[in-house]
VEXZA-939993 format. One line per 8 residues: number of its first residue (from 1); their letters; for each residue z, x, y of C-alpha. Coordinates in Angstrom, 1 decimal. Example, Ala and Ser with C-alpha at 12.3 -4.5 7.8 and 13.67 -1.06 7.14 Angstrom:
1> AS> 7.8:12.3:-4.5 ~ 7.1:13.7:-1.1
END
This chain:
1> MMVPEQLR> 133.8:54.6:170.0 ~ 134.1:51.0:171.1 ~ 133.2:50.5:174.7 ~ 134.9:47.9:177.1 ~ 131.8:45.7:177.2 ~ 131.8:45.3:173.4 ~ 135.5:44.6:173.4 ~ 135.1:41.9:176.0
9> RLIQQGES> 132.3:40.2:174.0 ~ 134.6:40.1:171.0 ~ 137.4:38.6:173.1 ~ 135.1:36.0:174.7 ~ 134.0:34.8:171.3 ~ 137.6:33.9:170.4 ~ 139.5:34.2:167.1 ~ 137.5:33.7:163.9
17> MDVEFKGE> 137.6:34.6:160.3 ~ 136.5:38.1:161.3 ~ 138.6:38.6:164.5 ~ 142.3:38.2:165.0 ~ 144.3:38.5:168.2 ~ 147.8:39.9:168.3 ~ 149.6:39.7:171.6 ~ 152.6:41.8:172.5
25> SQRPLSDD> 153.8:39.9:175.6 ~ 156.9:38.6:173.9 ~ 157.8:41.6:171.7 ~ 156.0:44.7:170.4 ~ 154.5:44.5:167.0 ~ 156.3:46.4:164.2 ~ 154.4:48.7:161.8 ~ 154.9:46.0:159.1
33> DIVRAVVC> 153.3:43.4:161.4 ~ 150.2:45.5:161.9 ~ 149.8:46.5:158.2 ~ 150.1:42.9:157.1 ~ 147.5:41.7:159.6 ~ 145.1:44.4:158.5 ~ 145.7:43.4:154.8 ~ 145.0:39.8:155.7
41> LANRPGSA> 141.7:40.7:157.3 ~ 140.7:43.0:154.4 ~ 141.1:40.0:152.0 ~ 138.9:37.6:154.0 ~ 135.6:36.3:152.6 ~ 132.4:37.9:153.8 ~ 130.9:41.4:153.9 ~ 131.1:42.3:157.7
49> SGWLLIGV> 133.8:44.4:159.3 ~ 136.8:42.6:160.7 ~ 138.7:43.3:164.0 ~ 142.4:43.2:164.8 ~ 142.8:43.3:168.6 ~ 146.4:44.2:169.6 ~ 147.2:43.3:173.2 ~ 145.2:40.0:173.3
57> EDDGRITG> 147.2:36.7:173.1 ~ 146.1:33.8:170.8 ~ 144.5:32.0:173.8 ~ 142.4:35.0:174.7 ~ 144.6:36.3:177.6 ~ 144.5:40.1:177.9 ~ 148.1:41.3:178.3 ~ 147.7:44.8:176.9
65> AHPRHGNS> 149.2:46.7:173.9 ~ 152.4:48.7:174.0 ~ 152.0:52.5:173.4 ~ 153.0:53.3:169.8 ~ 153.7:57.1:170.1 ~ 155.7:57.8:173.2 ~ 153.6:57.1:176.3 ~ 150.3:56.7:174.4
73> TDPLRLQA> 148.8:55.6:171.1 ~ 147.3:58.2:168.8 ~ 144.5:56.5:166.8 ~ 144.6:59.0:164.0 ~ 148.3:58.5:163.4 ~ 147.9:54.7:163.3 ~ 144.9:55.1:160.9 ~ 147.1:57.3:158.6
81> LIANRTRP> 150.0:54.8:158.8 ~ 147.7:52.0:157.6 ~ 146.2:54.1:154.8 ~ 149.6:55.2:153.6 ~ 151.0:51.6:153.5 ~ 148.2:49.7:151.8 ~ 147.2:49.6:148.1 ~ 144.5:50.6:147.5
89> SLSVQVHV> 144.5:52.7:150.7 ~ 142.4:51.2:153.5 ~ 140.4:53.6:155.7 ~ 140.3:51.8:159.1 ~ 139.0:52.9:162.5 ~ 141.3:52.6:165.4 ~ 140.0:52.5:169.0 ~ 142.2:52.6:172.1
97> VPLQPEGV> 140.1:50.9:174.8 ~ 141.2:50.9:178.5 ~ 140.2:47.7:180.4 ~ 139.8:47.5:184.2 ~ 140.7:45.8:186.5 ~ 143.5:44.6:184.2 ~ 144.8:48.2:184.0 ~ 145.9:47.8:180.3
105> EIIAIEVP> 144.9:49.3:177.0 ~ 143.8:47.3:173.9 ~ 144.2:48.7:170.4 ~ 141.1:47.6:168.4 ~ 141.4:48.2:164.6 ~ 138.1:47.9:162.7 ~ 138.9:46.7:159.1 ~ 136.0:47.4:156.7
113> PSRTPVGT> 135.3:44.9:153.9 ~ 137.1:45.7:150.7 ~ 135.5:45.1:147.3 ~ 139.0:44.7:145.6 ~ 142.0:42.7:146.8 ~ 144.3:44.8:149.1 ~ 148.1:44.6:149.4 ~ 150.8:46.3:151.3
121> ADGAYLRR> 152.7:49.2:149.7 ~ 155.7:46.9:149.1 ~ 153.5:44.4:147.2 ~ 152.7:41.7:149.8 ~ 149.2:40.1:149.5 ~ 147.8:38.0:152.3 ~ 144.4:36.5:152.9 ~ 142.6:35.0:156.0
129> AIGGRGRP> 141.9:31.3:155.7 ~ 141.3:28.2:157.8 ~ 144.7:26.6:158.3 ~ 145.7:22.9:158.6 ~ 145.0:23.0:162.4 ~ 141.4:24.1:161.8 ~ 142.1:27.7:163.0 ~ 142.0:31.0:161.1
137> ECVPMHFH> 145.5:32.2:160.0 ~ 147.1:34.5:157.4 ~ 148.4:32.8:154.3 ~ 150.0:34.1:151.1 ~ 147.5:35.3:148.5 ~ 148.6:34.1:145.1 ~ 147.4:35.4:141.7 ~ 144.8:32.8:141.3
145> DIQSLQAT> 143.5:33.6:144.8 ~ 143.1:37.2:143.8 ~ 141.1:36.1:140.7 ~ 139.0:33.9:142.9 ~ 138.3:36.7:145.4 ~ 137.3:39.0:142.5 ~ 135.0:36.4:141.1 ~ 133.4:35.8:144.5
153> RGLLDYSA> 132.7:39.5:144.8 ~ 131.3:39.8:141.3 ~ 134.3:41.8:140.0 ~ 135.6:39.2:137.6 ~ 133.9:36.7:135.3 ~ 136.6:34.1:134.9 ~ 134.7:32.4:132.1 ~ 135.3:35.6:130.1
161> VVAEGATW> 139.0:35.7:130.6 ~ 141.2:35.1:127.5 ~ 143.0:31.8:127.7 ~ 146.4:33.0:126.5 ~ 147.9:30.6:123.9 ~ 144.7:28.9:123.0 ~ 143.7:29.0:119.3 ~ 140.7:27.9:117.2
169> DDLDPLEF> 142.4:24.5:116.7 ~ 141.9:23.8:120.4 ~ 138.2:23.7:119.9 ~ 136.4:20.5:118.8 ~ 133.8:20.8:116.0 ~ 131.9:17.9:117.5 ~ 131.2:20.0:120.6 ~ 129.6:22.7:118.5
177> ERFRRFVR> 127.2:20.1:117.2 ~ 126.6:18.8:120.7 ~ 125.6:22.4:121.7 ~ 123.1:22.6:118.8 ~ 121.7:19.2:119.8 ~ 121.1:20.4:123.4 ~ 119.2:23.4:122.0 ~ 117.0:21.2:119.7
185> ESRGRGDE> 116.2:18.7:122.6 ~ 115.5:21.4:125.1 ~ 111.8:21.7:124.1 ~ 111.9:25.4:123.6 ~ 114.0:26.3:126.6 ~ 117.1:27.0:124.5 ~ 117.9:29.8:122.1 ~ 116.9:28.4:118.7
193> TLLELPDE> 118.3:31.4:116.8 ~ 121.7:29.8:117.4 ~ 120.9:26.6:115.5 ~ 121.7:27.9:112.0 ~ 124.9:29.7:112.9 ~ 128.2:28.3:111.7 ~ 130.8:27.3:114.3 ~ 132.7:30.6:114.4
201> ELAKALGA> 129.5:32.7:114.4 ~ 128.1:30.5:117.3 ~ 131.3:31.1:119.3 ~ 131.0:34.9:118.7 ~ 127.3:34.9:119.7 ~ 128.1:33.1:123.0 ~ 131.1:35.3:123.8 ~ 133.4:32.3:123.6
209> GEANHAVT> 136.1:34.3:121.9 ~ 137.3:37.8:121.2 ~ 136.4:38.7:117.7 ~ 136.9:41.4:115.1 ~ 135.1:39.8:112.2 ~ 137.0:36.6:112.9 ~ 137.6:35.0:116.3 ~ 141.1:36.1:117.3
217> RIRVLGLL> 141.5:34.8:120.8 ~ 139.7:32.1:122.8 ~ 138.2:32.7:126.2 ~ 137.9:30.3:129.0 ~ 134.2:29.9:128.1 ~ 135.2:28.6:124.6 ~ 137.4:25.9:126.2 ~ 134.8:24.9:128.8
225> LFGREASL> 132.1:24.5:126.1 ~ 134.0:23.3:123.0 ~ 137.6:22.5:124.0 ~ 139.4:19.3:123.1 ~ 140.2:17.1:126.1 ~ 144.0:17.7:125.7 ~ 143.5:21.4:125.5 ~ 141.4:21.5:128.6
233> RRFLPAHE> 144.1:19.6:130.5 ~ 146.7:22.1:129.3 ~ 144.8:25.4:129.7 ~ 142.3:24.6:132.6 ~ 144.1:22.0:134.8 ~ 141.7:22.7:137.6 ~ 138.6:21.5:135.6 ~ 137.6:18.0:136.7
241> VAFQVLRG> 134.3:16.3:137.5 ~ 134.0:13.1:139.6 ~ 131.0:10.7:139.6 ~ 131.2:8.2:142.5 ~ 128.8:5.6:143.8 ~ 129.4:4.6:147.4 ~ 127.7:1.7:149.1 ~ 128.8:1.6:152.7
249> DRVEVNEF> 132.6:1.1:152.7 ~ 132.6:0.0:149.1 ~ 133.3:2.2:146.1 ~ 131.2:0.8:143.2 ~ 131.9:3.6:140.7 ~ 134.8:6.1:140.7 ~ 135.0:8.0:137.4 ~ 136.7:11.3:136.6
257> FRYPLLRV> 136.0:13.4:133.6 ~ 137.9:16.3:132.0 ~ 135.5:16.7:129.1 ~ 133.8:19.9:127.8 ~ 130.9:20.8:130.1 ~ 128.0:19.7:127.9 ~ 129.7:16.3:127.3 ~ 130.1:16.0:131.1
265> MEEVLLRF> 126.4:16.7:131.5 ~ 125.6:13.9:129.1 ~ 128.0:11.4:130.8 ~ 126.6:12.2:134.2 ~ 123.0:12.0:133.2 ~ 123.6:8.6:131.5 ~ 124.9:7.3:134.8 ~ 122.0:8.8:136.7
273> RARYREEE> 119.5:7.2:134.4 ~ 121.2:3.8:134.7 ~ 120.5:3.9:138.5 ~ 117.1:5.6:138.3 ~ 114.4:3.9:140.4 ~ 110.8:4.9:141.2 ~ 107.8:3.6:143.0 ~ 104.2:4.2:142.2
281> VMVGLLRV> 101.2:5.6:144.1 ~ 97.6:5.4:143.0 ~ 95.6:8.7:143.1 ~ 92.1:7.8:142.1 ~ 92.5:6.0:138.8 ~ 95.8:7.7:138.1 ~ 99.1:5.9:138.6 ~ 101.8:8.4:139.6
289> GVPEYSER> 105.5:7.6:139.5 ~ 107.6:8.7:142.5 ~ 111.3:8.7:141.7 ~ 114.0:8.1:144.2 ~ 115.6:11.3:142.9 ~ 114.0:13.7:140.4 ~ 116.1:13.9:137.2 ~ 115.1:17.5:136.8
297> AFREAVAN> 116.4:18.3:140.3 ~ 119.6:16.3:139.7 ~ 120.2:18.0:136.4 ~ 119.9:21.5:138.0 ~ 122.2:20.4:140.9 ~ 124.9:19.3:138.5 ~ 124.5:22.3:136.2 ~ 124.6:24.7:139.1
305> ALIHRDYT> 127.8:23.1:140.4 ~ 129.5:23.5:137.0 ~ 128.3:27.1:136.5 ~ 129.2:28.3:140.0 ~ 132.4:26.4:140.6 ~ 135.6:28.4:141.0 ~ 137.8:27.4:138.0 ~ 140.9:29.0:139.6
313> RLGAVHIQ> 140.8:26.5:142.4 ~ 142.1:23.0:142.3 ~ 139.6:20.3:143.1 ~ 136.9:18.4:141.2 ~ 133.2:18.9:141.2 ~ 132.2:15.7:143.1 ~ 128.9:13.9:142.5 ~ 128.6:11.3:145.2
321> WYDDRIEV> 125.7:8.8:145.3 ~ 125.2:7.2:148.8 ~ 122.6:4.7:150.0 ~ 120.4:7.5:151.3 ~ 121.4:10.7:149.6 ~ 123.3:12.4:146.7 ~ 125.9:15.0:147.5 ~ 127.1:17.5:144.9
329> TNPGGFPE> 130.1:19.5:145.9 ~ 131.9:22.3:144.0 ~ 135.1:24.2:144.8 ~ 134.4:27.9:145.7 ~ 132.0:29.1:148.4 ~ 128.8:31.1:147.9 ~ 129.2:34.3:145.9 ~ 129.3:37.5:148.0
337> GVHLGNIL> 125.9:38.3:149.3 ~ 124.6:34.7:149.2 ~ 124.3:32.7:152.4 ~ 122.2:30.0:154.1 ~ 119.8:32.6:155.4 ~ 118.8:34.0:152.0 ~ 119.6:31.3:149.4 ~ 115.9:30.8:148.6
345> VTPPRPRN> 115.2:34.5:147.9 ~ 118.4:36.1:146.8 ~ 118.6:37.2:143.1 ~ 120.7:34.9:140.9 ~ 124.4:35.7:141.3 ~ 126.4:33.3:139.1 ~ 130.2:33.3:139.7 ~ 130.7:32.9:135.9
353> PLLADAFK> 127.9:35.0:134.3 ~ 129.0:34.3:130.7 ~ 129.0:30.5:131.3 ~ 125.6:30.7:133.1 ~ 124.2:32.6:130.0 ~ 125.6:29.9:127.7 ~ 123.9:27.1:129.7 ~ 120.6:28.9:129.6
361> RAGVVERT> 120.9:29.4:125.8 ~ 121.7:25.7:125.4 ~ 118.5:24.9:127.4 ~ 120.5:23.1:130.1 ~ 119.0:25.3:132.9 ~ 116.0:27.5:133.4 ~ 116.4:30.9:131.8 ~ 114.8:32.5:134.9
369> GRGIDILF> 117.9:31.6:136.8 ~ 115.9:30.2:139.7 ~ 117.2:26.6:139.6 ~ 117.2:26.6:143.4 ~ 113.3:26.7:143.3 ~ 113.3:23.6:141.1 ~ 115.6:21.7:143.5 ~ 113.4:22.4:146.5
377> TEQLRNGR> 110.1:21.9:144.7 ~ 111.0:18.6:143.1 ~ 112.3:17.1:146.4 ~ 109.2:18.2:148.3 ~ 106.6:17.2:145.8 ~ 108.1:13.7:145.6 ~ 107.7:13.2:149.3 ~ 111.4:13.8:150.3
385> PAPSYERS> 113.0:16.1:152.8 ~ 114.1:19.5:151.5 ~ 117.6:19.8:150.0 ~ 120.3:21.0:152.4 ~ 123.3:23.4:152.0 ~ 124.1:23.2:155.7 ~ 127.5:21.5:155.2 ~ 128.8:24.3:152.9
393> TPTDVVLV> 132.0:26.1:153.9 ~ 133.7:29.3:152.9 ~ 135.6:27.3:150.2 ~ 133.1:24.7:149.0 ~ 129.4:24.6:148.4 ~ 127.9:21.2:149.4 ~ 124.3:20.3:148.3 ~ 122.7:17.2:149.8
401> LPGGQANL> 119.6:15.7:148.1 ~ 118.1:13.3:150.7 ~ 116.7:10.0:149.4 ~ 115.3:7.1:151.5 ~ 111.7:6.1:151.8 ~ 109.3:8.6:150.2 ~ 106.2:9.9:152.0 ~ 103.7:8.6:149.5
409> AFVRLVVE> 100.7:10.0:151.4 ~ 102.3:13.5:151.0 ~ 102.8:12.8:147.3 ~ 99.1:11.8:147.0 ~ 98.0:15.0:148.7 ~ 100.1:17.2:146.4 ~ 98.7:15.4:143.3 ~ 95.1:15.7:144.6
417> ENQAGRPL> 95.5:19.4:145.2 ~ 96.9:19.9:141.7 ~ 94.0:17.9:140.2 ~ 91.6:20.1:142.1 ~ 93.1:23.2:140.5 ~ 95.0:24.3:143.6 ~ 98.7:23.6:142.7 ~ 101.0:24.1:145.7
425> RLDELLLL> 103.7:26.6:145.4 ~ 107.2:26.3:146.9 ~ 106.3:28.3:150.0 ~ 103.3:26.2:150.7 ~ 105.2:22.9:150.1 ~ 107.9:24.1:152.6 ~ 105.3:25.0:155.2 ~ 103.4:21.7:154.8
433> NALWQERS> 106.6:19.7:155.0 ~ 107.7:21.6:158.1 ~ 104.3:21.2:159.8 ~ 104.4:17.5:159.1 ~ 107.9:17.3:160.6 ~ 107.6:19.8:163.5 ~ 103.8:19.6:164.0 ~ 103.3:23.4:164.6
441> LTVAQASR> 104.7:26.7:163.5 ~ 104.5:30.3:164.5 ~ 104.7:33.2:162.0 ~ 108.2:34.0:163.2 ~ 109.3:30.4:162.5 ~ 107.6:30.3:159.1 ~ 109.4:33.6:158.3 ~ 112.8:32.1:159.0
449> LLQKPEPD> 111.9:28.9:157.0 ~ 110.7:30.8:153.9 ~ 113.4:33.5:154.3 ~ 110.8:36.1:153.8 ~ 109.3:38.9:156.0 ~ 106.6:37.9:158.5 ~ 103.7:39.5:156.6 ~ 104.6:37.3:153.6
457> ARAALERL> 104.9:34.2:155.8 ~ 101.6:35.0:157.5 ~ 99.9:35.3:154.1 ~ 101.3:31.9:153.0 ~ 100.0:30.3:156.2 ~ 96.6:31.9:155.8 ~ 96.3:30.6:152.2 ~ 96.8:27.1:153.6
465> VEAGLVEA> 94.1:27.8:156.2 ~ 91.7:29.0:153.5 ~ 92.4:25.8:151.5 ~ 91.5:23.7:154.6 ~ 95.0:22.2:154.8 ~ 96.0:24.0:158.0 ~ 94.3:25.3:161.1 ~ 95.2:28.3:163.3
473> RGERKGRT> 95.1:28.4:167.0 ~ 95.5:31.4:169.4 ~ 95.6:35.1:168.8 ~ 98.2:37.7:167.9 ~ 101.7:36.8:168.9 ~ 100.5:33.6:170.5 ~ 99.0:32.3:167.2 ~ 100.3:29.0:166.0
481> YHLSAATY> 99.5:26.8:163.0 ~ 99.2:23.1:162.6 ~ 97.8:20.7:160.0 ~ 94.0:20.3:159.9 ~ 92.1:17.2:160.8 ~ 91.3:16.5:157.2 ~ 95.0:16.9:156.2 ~ 96.1:14.4:158.9
489> RRLGEPSA> 93.4:12.0:157.7 ~ 94.7:12.3:154.1 ~ 98.2:11.7:155.3 ~ 97.1:8.5:157.1 ~ 97.6:9.7:160.7 ~ 94.2:11.0:162.0 ~ 95.2:10.4:165.6 ~ 98.1:12.9:165.2
497> YVRQRGFE> 95.6:15.7:164.9 ~ 94.1:14.9:168.3 ~ 97.6:14.8:169.9 ~ 98.5:18.1:168.2 ~ 95.2:19.9:168.8 ~ 95.6:19.2:172.5 ~ 92.8:19.8:175.0 ~ 89.8:22.1:175.1
505> PLQQEQMV> 89.8:25.1:177.4 ~ 87.7:23.5:180.2 ~ 90.0:20.5:180.1 ~ 93.0:22.8:180.3 ~ 91.6:24.6:183.4 ~ 90.9:21.2:185.1 ~ 94.5:20.1:184.4 ~ 95.9:23.3:185.9
513> LQYVQKYG> 93.7:23.0:189.1 ~ 94.6:19.4:189.6 ~ 98.3:20.3:189.2 ~ 98.0:23.1:191.8 ~ 96.0:20.7:194.2 ~ 98.9:18.2:194.0 ~ 101.9:20.5:194.0 ~ 100.5:23.6:195.7
521> RITRAEAA> 101.5:26.1:193.0 ~ 102.1:26.5:189.3 ~ 104.1:28.9:187.1 ~ 103.3:30.1:183.6 ~ 106.1:27.9:182.2 ~ 104.7:24.8:184.0 ~ 101.2:25.6:182.7 ~ 102.5:25.9:179.1
529> ELCRLSPP> 104.3:22.6:179.3 ~ 101.4:20.8:181.0 ~ 98.8:22.0:178.4 ~ 101.1:22.2:175.4 ~ 100.5:25.9:175.0 ~ 102.7:28.8:174.1 ~ 103.7:31.1:177.0 ~ 101.2:33.8:176.1
537> QAYRLLQR> 98.4:31.3:175.8 ~ 99.4:29.8:179.2 ~ 99.3:33.3:180.7 ~ 95.8:34.0:179.4 ~ 94.6:30.6:180.7 ~ 96.0:31.4:184.2 ~ 94.4:34.9:184.1 ~ 91.0:33.4:183.3
545> LVKSGKLV> 91.4:31.2:186.4 ~ 92.4:34.3:188.5 ~ 89.4:36.3:187.3 ~ 87.0:33.4:188.1 ~ 88.4:33.3:191.6 ~ 89.9:29.8:191.4 ~ 93.5:30.9:191.6 ~ 95.4:33.7:193.2
553> QHGRKKGS> 98.5:35.4:191.5 ~ 101.6:36.1:193.5 ~ 104.6:38.1:192.2 ~ 104.8:40.0:188.9 ~ 105.8:39.3:185.3 ~ 108.2:36.3:184.9 ~ 108.5:35.8:188.7 ~ 104.8:35.3:189.2
561> WYERQA> 103.3:32.0:190.5 ~ 99.7:30.9:191.2 ~ 98.0:29.0:194.0 ~ 94.5:28.0:195.1 ~ 92.1:30.7:196.4 ~ 92.1:30.3:200.2
END
């Protein structure tokens, strides 16, 4: 059962996509009001349970819920009402929670996530979304919203849906030849068994149409790959790709395409190559080019946006080239189960699996489905910050590829390690980049960075220690890692090692004793800040001084402090 403390925490957090307040200070809610609010929460994005709190006003004031069954509210009867009046039936949990000192009851309805869209028994479908005022609200759920939700949850492949009314004449023979050219130029990445197939057999092999000997109906995939421009506008009006170059307040390029996807890839890559710039770094006698943006990473970014976009939603895939970054935005949030905390390690979950398979067979993307690894590896090995998805929302995925000045010393280190037969993997590149930026890492921090369990993060750090690129300091939970002296020297900042390494134990002891002599006492937190140590390391330093008779401890645990021996 929900306890008052848990309920108060929910209320204090305010309304969100997962929590809705329904006050009854003006009038009691009808059964219809409650059922529609529950349906709305069931159709929200995400996989966590939602909460409907009856008796809490929109501003968070606790006013209390009216009893629904005489002088009280029977949770089982309310659960049965909701199950009977939703399709498919929702099994919710109802909690009646008394709050003191307010002297009122709150009805808390826990709404489990639903794999399929849910409606009321009389056919009303609602979904929870961010409204025009930036706050969550319930809005009508149209048919394309239902398809979008099913695609997000892996229940519908929209690229496999039949485009009613489309015929073979809506497909362009030139696009079939373009597909074959992509396969030939992919250097073995594509499916070369498709090259000799005639157009109709190629369409059948890719699943671009429904076929019984001959292709009888065209699927969305067929239009996306081979459709004529006029047919795409007619059958897939949401499909559009924008390429924009923005220099400060000026718009240098602003082009929109409604072409088949492989033609879009060619047009975008032509514009990328026209603006391609690189600088060079010497590694021994080898001259290495360092591009402003890796074409391989850019290609994967655009292909991912086209594959994973929600083709039921209006809005273009935007490729925006700024002075210091490239942003690639596609309509449709992350598929269910994918979020910022697991994007590096989650198995591939394309929103449009049939389209993703066609791109792999054309050789446009890696057949392993791990294009995300290419994005991060290419950015890091070229001395750039890691890509970022931080600006993504529930309705749009936003990828930022940072540009700017490359760290050529880091590029040189990566090339030297590769020449020495020690190629750096993605995990190691992420750790080295973070250590260069943050100067030190704990195992817990490395685990969050790599999105892997702590044993895996520790193993990756220890591999870098064995390679002489990183040094470890401290023991057990207080163990931290930083770049080695040799690595700082190779990166052109030898003095940074001295600053990071800090002081030797005897120097640390003298610093603590001088601090106590001046200020009379010291705490563990003050010692950690003074000597640039972790709290456990500072504690062990102070205990050494206590055991040697130089300091005396007063108090216990976090409240302890230390002064000179009398």
